[in-house]
C-alpha positions as CSV (number, residue, x, y, z in Angstrom):
1,M,30.4,31.7,-6.2
2,V,29.4,29.6,-9.0
3,S,28.3,26.5,-7.2
4,A,26.2,25.7,-4.1
5,N,28.2,26.1,-0.9
6,R,28.9,22.6,1.3
7,G,26.6,23.8,3.9
8,E,23.9,24.1,1.5
9,R,24.3,20.7,0.4
10,L,22.6,17.4,1.6
11,H,25.2,15.3,3.3
12,I,25.4,11.9,2.5
13,G,27.8,9.7,4.8
14,I,29.2,6.3,3.5
15,F,29.9,4.0,6.5
16,G,30.9,0.4,6.9
17,K,33.9,-1.9,7.6
18,R,37.3,-1.5,6.5
19,N,37.6,-2.8,2.9
20,A,33.9,-3.0,2.3
21,G,34.2,-0.9,-0.7
22,K,33.1,2.3,0.4
23,S,35.8,4.3,-1.6
24,S,34.7,2.3,-4.5
25,L,31.4,3.2,-4.3
26,I,31.8,6.8,-4.0
27,N,33.8,6.6,-7.3
28,A,31.0,4.8,-8.8
29,I,28.2,7.1,-7.8
30,T,30.4,10.2,-8.9
31,S,31.7,8.4,-12.1
32,Q,35.1,9.7,-11.0
33,D,38.3,8.4,-9.4
34,I,37.8,10.7,-6.2
35,A,38.7,8.4,-3.3
36,L,42.0,6.3,-3.2
37,V,41.2,2.6,-3.5
38,S,43.2,-0.1,-2.1
39,K,43.0,-3.9,-1.1
40,T,44.5,-2.8,2.1
41,P,42.2,-2.2,4.7
42,G,42.3,1.1,6.2
43,T,43.2,3.3,3.2
44,T,40.8,5.9,4.0
45,T,42.0,7.9,7.0
46,D,40.6,11.6,7.1
47,P,36.8,12.0,5.8
48,V,36.8,12.7,2.0
49,Y,34.4,15.1,0.7
50,K,32.9,15.3,-3.0
51,A,30.2,17.5,-4.2
52,M,27.8,16.3,-7.0
53,E,24.2,16.9,-8.1
54,I,21.6,14.2,-7.6
55,L,18.4,15.1,-9.4
56,P,15.8,16.1,-8.3
57,I,17.5,16.2,-4.7
58,G,19.9,18.8,-6.1
59,P,23.5,19.6,-4.7
60,V,24.7,16.9,-2.6
61,V,28.0,16.2,-0.7
62,L,29.4,12.7,-0.5
63,I,31.4,11.9,2.4
64,D,33.9,8.7,2.2
65,T,34.9,7.5,6.0
66,A,37.4,5.2,7.5
67,G,36.1,1.9,8.7
68,L,34.4,1.9,11.9
69,D,36.1,-1.4,12.7
70,D,39.5,0.3,12.6
71,T,42.1,-0.7,15.2
72,G,44.9,0.5,17.3
73,E,45.6,3.9,18.5
74,L,45.4,5.5,15.1
75,G,42.4,3.5,13.9
76,E,40.7,4.8,17.2
77,K,41.4,8.6,16.0
78,R,40.2,7.5,12.6
79,V,36.9,5.8,14.0
80,S,36.4,9.1,16.0
81,K,36.5,11.3,13.0
82,T,34.2,9.0,11.3
83,R,31.7,9.3,14.1
84,Q,31.9,12.9,13.9
85,V,30.7,12.8,10.3
86,L,27.4,11.2,11.7
87,N,26.5,14.5,13.5
88,K,26.3,16.2,10.0
89,C,24.8,13.5,7.8
90,D,21.4,14.0,6.5
91,F,21.6,10.7,4.9
92,A,23.6,7.5,5.4
93,L,24.8,4.5,3.5
94,I,26.0,1.4,5.1
95,V,28.3,-0.6,2.8
96,A,28.9,-4.2,3.6
97,E,30.5,-7.1,1.8
98,Y,28.1,-9.7,0.1
99,N,30.1,-12.3,1.6
100,N,29.3,-11.1,5.4
101,F,25.8,-11.8,4.5
102,T,25.9,-15.4,3.1
103,E,25.8,-17.0,6.5
104,N,23.9,-13.9,8.2
105,N,27.1,-12.3,9.6
106,F,26.0,-8.9,9.9
107,D,25.9,-8.2,13.5
108,Y,28.1,-5.3,13.1
109,E,25.8,-3.7,10.3
110,K,23.1,-4.2,12.6
111,E,24.7,-2.2,15.5
112,L,25.6,0.7,13.0
113,I,21.9,0.6,11.6
114,A,20.7,1.2,15.1
115,L,23.1,4.2,15.9
116,I,22.1,5.9,12.7
117,K,18.6,5.3,13.5
118,E,18.9,6.6,16.9
119,K,20.0,9.8,15.1
120,D,17.2,9.9,13.2
121,I,19.0,9.8,9.9
122,P,17.6,8.1,6.7
123,L,19.7,5.2,5.5
124,V,20.0,2.7,2.8
125,L,22.2,-0.6,3.2
126,V,24.7,-1.2,0.2
127,I,25.6,-4.9,-0.2
128,N,28.7,-4.6,-2.2
129,K,31.0,-6.8,-4.2
130,I,28.3,-9.3,-5.8
131,D,30.8,-9.5,-8.8
132,L,32.9,-11.7,-6.7
133,V,30.3,-14.5,-6.2
134,N,29.1,-17.2,-8.7
135,S,25.6,-16.8,-7.8
136,V,23.5,-14.4,-5.4
137,S,21.7,-16.7,-2.5
138,F,19.5,-14.0,-1.2
139,S,17.5,-10.8,-2.5
140,D,17.7,-7.2,-1.4
141,E,14.0,-7.5,-0.7
142,S,14.7,-10.4,1.8
143,I,17.3,-8.2,3.7
144,T,15.2,-5.2,3.6
145,K,12.3,-7.3,5.1
146,E,14.6,-8.5,7.8
147,L,16.4,-5.4,8.9
148,G,13.5,-2.7,8.0
149,I,15.6,-0.7,5.7
150,P,15.9,-0.1,2.2
151,T,18.7,-2.6,0.6
152,V,20.4,-2.6,-3.0
153,L,22.9,-5.2,-4.1
154,V,25.9,-3.6,-6.1
155,S,29.2,-3.9,-7.6
156,A,31.0,-0.7,-7.4
157,T,33.9,-1.8,-9.6
158,N,31.7,-3.2,-12.2
159,N,29.1,-0.2,-11.9
160,L,26.2,-2.8,-11.1
161,G,23.3,-1.6,-9.3
162,I,24.6,2.0,-8.9
163,E,21.5,3.6,-10.7
164,E,19.2,1.5,-8.4
165,L,21.1,2.9,-5.4
166,K,20.6,6.6,-6.7
167,H,16.9,6.0,-7.1
168,L,16.8,4.5,-3.4
169,I,18.7,7.8,-2.3
170,I,16.3,9.9,-4.0
171,K,13.0,8.0,-2.7
172,N,14.1,7.9,0.8
173,S,15.7,11.3,1.3
174,R,13.8,13.8,3.3
175,M,12.9,16.6,1.0
176,D,12.4,19.0,4.0
177,W,16.4,18.4,4.9
178,R,16.9,21.9,3.8
179,E,17.3,24.9,6.1
180,P,14.4,26.9,6.7
181,T,14.2,30.4,4.7
182,I,16.6,33.0,5.5
183,I,14.4,35.7,5.4
184,G,11.2,34.7,3.4
185,D,9.3,34.5,6.8
186,I,10.0,38.0,7.3
187,L,9.6,39.6,3.8
188,N,6.4,39.5,1.5
189,P,6.4,39.6,-2.1
190,G,7.5,43.1,-3.2
191,E,8.9,44.1,0.1
192,L,12.1,45.9,0.0
193,A,15.3,45.0,2.4
194,V,18.3,47.3,2.4
195,L,21.6,45.2,2.9
196,V,24.5,47.0,4.6
197,V,27.7,45.8,3.3
198,P,30.9,47.4,4.7
199,I,33.8,47.2,2.4
200,D,37.0,47.5,4.7
201,N,40.3,45.6,4.9
202,A,38.6,42.5,6.1
203,A,36.1,42.2,3.2
204,P,37.2,39.7,0.6
205,K,38.4,41.3,-2.8
206,G,36.0,41.3,-5.5
207,R,33.3,39.4,-4.0
208,L,30.9,39.6,-0.9
209,I,30.8,37.0,1.8
210,L,28.6,33.9,1.9
211,P,25.9,35.1,4.2
212,Q,25.5,38.4,2.2
213,V,25.2,36.2,-1.1
214,Q,22.8,33.8,0.3
215,T,20.6,36.5,2.0
216,I,20.3,38.3,-1.4
217,R,19.4,35.1,-3.2
218,D,16.8,34.2,-0.6
219,I,15.4,37.5,-1.0
220,L,15.2,37.0,-5.0
221,D,13.7,33.7,-4.2
222,N,10.9,35.1,-2.3
223,D,10.0,37.8,-4.9
224,S,11.3,40.6,-2.8
225,L,13.6,43.2,-3.5
226,A,17.0,44.3,-2.2
227,V,19.2,47.3,-2.3
228,V,22.8,46.8,-1.2
229,V,24.8,49.8,0.3
230,K,27.9,50.5,2.5
231,E,27.4,51.8,6.0
232,R,28.3,55.4,5.2
233,E,25.7,55.4,2.5
234,L,22.8,53.9,4.6
235,A,21.3,57.3,5.9
236,H,21.3,58.8,2.4
237,S,19.8,55.9,0.7
238,L,16.7,55.7,3.2
239,K,16.0,59.3,2.0
240,I,16.0,58.8,-1.5
241,L,14.3,55.5,-1.7
242,H,10.6,56.0,-2.9
243,Q,9.6,52.8,-1.0
244,K,10.3,52.3,2.7
245,P,12.1,49.4,3.2
246,K,10.4,46.5,5.6
247,I,14.0,45.8,7.3
248,V,17.6,46.9,7.2
249,I,20.1,43.8,7.6
250,T,23.5,44.7,8.3
251,D,27.2,43.5,8.8
252,S,27.2,42.9,12.9
253,Q,30.3,45.1,13.3
254,A,28.3,48.2,11.9
255,F,25.4,47.7,14.1
256,Q,25.8,50.9,16.2
257,Q,25.9,53.3,13.1
258,V,23.2,51.2,11.3
259,A,20.8,51.5,14.3
260,A,21.6,55.0,14.7
261,D,20.5,55.7,11.0
262,T,17.6,53.4,10.9
263,P,14.3,54.8,11.8
264,E,12.5,53.0,14.6
265,D,9.5,52.2,12.3
266,I,11.8,49.8,10.3
267,L,12.9,46.6,11.4
268,M,16.7,45.9,11.8
269,T,19.0,43.0,12.4
270,S,22.2,41.5,11.2
271,F,23.3,38.7,8.8
272,S,24.6,36.9,11.9
273,I,21.2,36.9,13.5
274,L,19.5,35.8,10.6
275,F,21.8,32.8,10.5
276,A,21.4,32.1,14.0
277,K,17.7,31.4,13.1
278,Y,18.5,29.8,9.8
279,K,21.2,27.3,10.7
280,G,20.6,27.1,14.3
281,D,18.0,27.8,17.3
282,L,17.4,31.4,18.0
283,E,15.9,30.4,21.4
284,A,19.0,28.5,22.7
285,Y,21.2,31.3,21.7
286,L,18.8,33.7,23.6
287,R,19.3,31.5,26.8
288,G,23.1,31.6,26.3
289,I,22.9,35.5,26.2
290,K,20.9,35.4,29.7
291,K,24.0,33.7,31.1
292,I,26.6,36.4,30.5
293,K,25.6,38.2,33.5
294,Q,26.5,34.9,35.8
295,L,30.1,35.0,34.4
296,K,32.7,35.0,37.0
297,D,36.4,35.8,37.2
298,G,38.5,32.8,35.6
299,D,35.7,31.6,33.6
300,K,36.5,30.0,30.2
301,I,34.9,31.0,26.8
302,L,35.1,29.0,23.8
303,I,34.9,30.9,20.4
304,A,33.9,28.5,17.8
305,E,34.1,29.4,14.3
306,A,33.0,26.9,11.4
307,C,36.0,28.3,9.0
308,T,39.4,29.0,9.1
309,H,41.1,32.5,8.0
310,H,44.1,34.8,8.8
311,V,43.6,36.6,11.9
312,Q,43.8,40.3,11.7
313,S,44.4,42.8,14.0
314,D,40.7,43.7,14.8
315,D,39.6,39.9,14.3
316,I,35.9,39.7,15.5
317,G,36.4,36.4,17.2
318,T,39.9,36.6,18.9
319,I,39.9,40.2,19.5
320,K,36.7,42.3,19.6
321,I,34.3,39.7,21.1
322,P,36.9,38.9,24.1
323,K,37.0,42.8,24.5
324,W,33.3,43.3,24.5
325,L,32.6,40.4,27.2
326,R,35.2,41.7,29.5
327,Q,33.7,45.1,29.4
328,L,30.2,44.0,29.7
329,T,30.9,41.5,32.9
330,G,33.7,43.4,34.3
331,K,35.3,40.0,34.8
332,E,38.7,38.6,34.2
333,L,37.7,35.8,31.5
334,H,39.9,33.3,29.7
335,F,39.0,32.6,26.0
336,E,40.0,29.5,23.6
337,K,39.3,29.0,19.9
338,S,38.2,26.4,17.9
339,S,38.2,26.4,14.1
340,G,37.0,24.4,11.1
341,I,34.7,21.7,11.0
342,G,35.8,20.2,14.4
343,F,34.0,20.7,17.5
344,P,35.7,20.0,20.7
345,E,34.5,16.9,22.4
346,N,35.0,17.8,25.9
347,I,33.2,21.1,26.6
348,K,32.7,20.8,30.2
349,D,35.6,23.2,31.1
350,F,33.6,26.0,29.4
351,S,31.3,28.3,30.9
352,L,30.0,29.8,27.6
353,I,30.1,29.0,24.0
354,V,30.1,31.8,21.3
355,H,29.6,30.4,17.8
356,C,29.9,32.0,14.4
357,G,27.0,32.2,11.9
358,G,28.0,28.6,10.8
359,C,27.6,29.6,7.1
360,M,30.1,27.1,6.2
361,L,28.2,24.2,8.1
362,N,24.8,22.6,7.5
363,R,22.0,22.9,9.6
364,R,22.2,19.3,11.2
365,E,25.8,20.1,12.4
366,I,24.8,23.2,14.0
367,L,21.7,21.7,15.8
368,Y,24.2,18.9,16.9
369,R,26.6,21.5,18.6
370,I,23.9,23.2,20.3
371,G,22.4,19.9,21.5
372,V,25.7,18.9,22.9
373,S,26.1,22.2,24.5
374,E,22.7,22.2,26.2
375,S,23.1,18.3,27.3
376,E,26.4,19.6,29.0
377,Q,24.4,22.5,30.6
378,I,27.0,24.9,28.7
379,P,25.0,28.0,27.4
380,I,25.8,28.8,23.9
381,T,25.0,31.9,21.8
382,N,26.1,33.3,18.5
383,Y,28.4,36.0,17.1
384,G,25.5,38.6,16.0
385,M,23.6,38.2,19.3
386,I,26.6,38.9,21.4
387,I,27.5,41.9,19.2
388,A,23.9,43.5,19.6
389,Y,23.9,42.6,23.1
390,S,27.1,44.5,23.9
391,F,25.9,47.6,21.9
392,G,22.7,47.3,23.9
393,I,20.3,46.9,21.0
394,L,19.6,43.1,21.0
395,E,16.2,43.7,21.7
396,R,15.7,45.8,18.6
397,A,17.7,43.5,16.4
398,L,15.1,40.6,17.5
399,K,12.2,42.4,16.8
400,P,11.8,40.7,13.2
401,F,11.7,37.3,14.8
402,P,8.1,36.6,16.4
403,L,9.5,33.9,18.5
404,A,12.2,36.2,20.0
405,K,10.2,37.9,23.0
406,S,11.7,40.6,25.1
407,L,15.0,39.1,26.5
408,F,14.5,40.7,30.0
409,E,10.9,40.1,30.3
410,N,10.0,38.3,33.7
411,E,13.3,39.4,35.0
């Protein structure tokens, strides 16, 4: 863990027509030959991600996309992937060729601007290839005034205007794009948290998993204290600590043992539930839990994971959660799984979506997935909440969160 995870970076998507110079622009911004550049339109197929630092913003990831004007069956698939990138963007750059503006030929860009504004994404218009004309007949100020968005004239190949572009990104980025604190709203400075980290066959050799690392860092950032133990040492650790911890945070799969070993006057939750609040919408996930009782024989459940990994014999997503849901409902349920950065476009066939903690995704992407699910009236919940509910300890696991009132009140 020597660099910021992609999910913690400001996502900057680069959009425009084919051959507008998007790949050249990303190379100019990064000062590296990251993206393949060609005069042939449509060279970029799958989105290309490049991590870098833009101070004072900090860590960002630039996303080079295929042209939204791509054609044909393959082109339509490329355009679909490009539109999916919009769902995770915190900032957008629209790249257009200078010559398209000499005769006010920018209807395409106007449509793209409207689409991005509809998603409430800050953006900058980048007019590229000014090196290919003898003289510039209009100013970026005039285009800014006409379209109502910041505009900059550049030559990506000659590195002209790139510093001005970076300044516009800094100036127009929303500095509140970062996710809420993981645990800083629960712990006060000087208070103690005990983190329960099982070291089993599923644990990565020589390191902790990302949510554990990020939680430790957030505790330190908020001037609080962290003690890390394995589940077998929790009871002993609580006895010998001179300061009573404010909260115990556990890997969800150790919930039962940790709940039994943690006194009732100490708050308790899981990393996955912390990330349900940090990345997503805790109340939406609670509404999803309430729908479990309504599941029927034959219902389809989507298990959505943000990363890909080797499936082991006791895999949480493909083995344990399906088993627990069948036991909880007594119904014959059918399960499908999606992995990686993709999310099924048609979710109408599912009766419930169970999402992982989402540590590899940024908050905008998770909120998009929740929004799509709720707009289709498909309940969605989270791994940690399903596990706590299965063990009968969800209400206790939600006590640290003031907004999460009793799951069963008014029922």
